[in-house]
N, C-alpha and C positions, 0 to 999 in steps of 0.2 A: 776202439779209443783214439780221442787224437790223446798231443802229447798233454797238452791243459789238466786232462782225467790224470795221462798215469800221471804226474808226476804233483797229484791231488793226494790220487793215490798211495806212491810212493812216502808222503808226507807223517797221514795219517796211518799206516801200516809202521812207520819204522817209532811214529811217537807209541802207537799203540803195542809196538812188543817193548820198547823202552820201560815202559808204563808199567805191568805183566812181572817184568825183570826186577825194575827198583820202587819201593814202595817210595817216596821219596817225589822223586818228577810226577808221579797219582798228586804228594800234597802240594809240590810246586805247581802244578797245572791248578788246585786249587785255588789256593791263596792268590794266585795271576789272577784266576777270572775275578774272585772278588774283590783285587785292588782295582780292574775295567769299572766292574759294578761302583764300585765306591766313587771310582773320578767323575762318571757318569752321574750321578747322584750329584754332585759336589756338579757340574758347570749346570747344573739341570735346577739346583738349587738358586743358583748364580742367576743364571735366565729367568729366573718365577723372580726373584724375592732384590734384584738389585734395585738401586732406587731413579737410575736412569733411564729405566725400561720406559719409552714412551708405554708399549699395552698394554704396561703392571699398573702405570703411575693414572691410565683409564680407568681402569679397572676401577681402580680400591678407592678414585674420585666421583665414580655412578653408582660405588658402592657406599658412597661416606653422603654422596646430599640423599638418597633413597634411605638410608638412614633419618639423617637432618632432615627429613619433610613425617619423616612417623614418629619422632621425637614430636615438633613441631603440632601435628595435632593431638599428640598425648598431651599436650602443656592447654592449648585452644580447650580443647574438651572438657580436664582440668578445669579453666578456669571460669568453665564458665556453666556449670554444678556448684 
């Protein structure tokens, strides 16, 4: 084993021992992972729905153009009937 693996193993061994000995450490780790997931979801939401994002603006413009064409065809069909 190289030094990197020994350090990682030691780190996880210490964390595991602390979880076994103290219930609060386990709860802290669970809450910490929830916070990290929440921050990740927040950044993904901001990336997807920020008004200055050109990719999402293009996708939304394409959806709106498609909807406008469908509504125009439907209107023309009703006008002809």
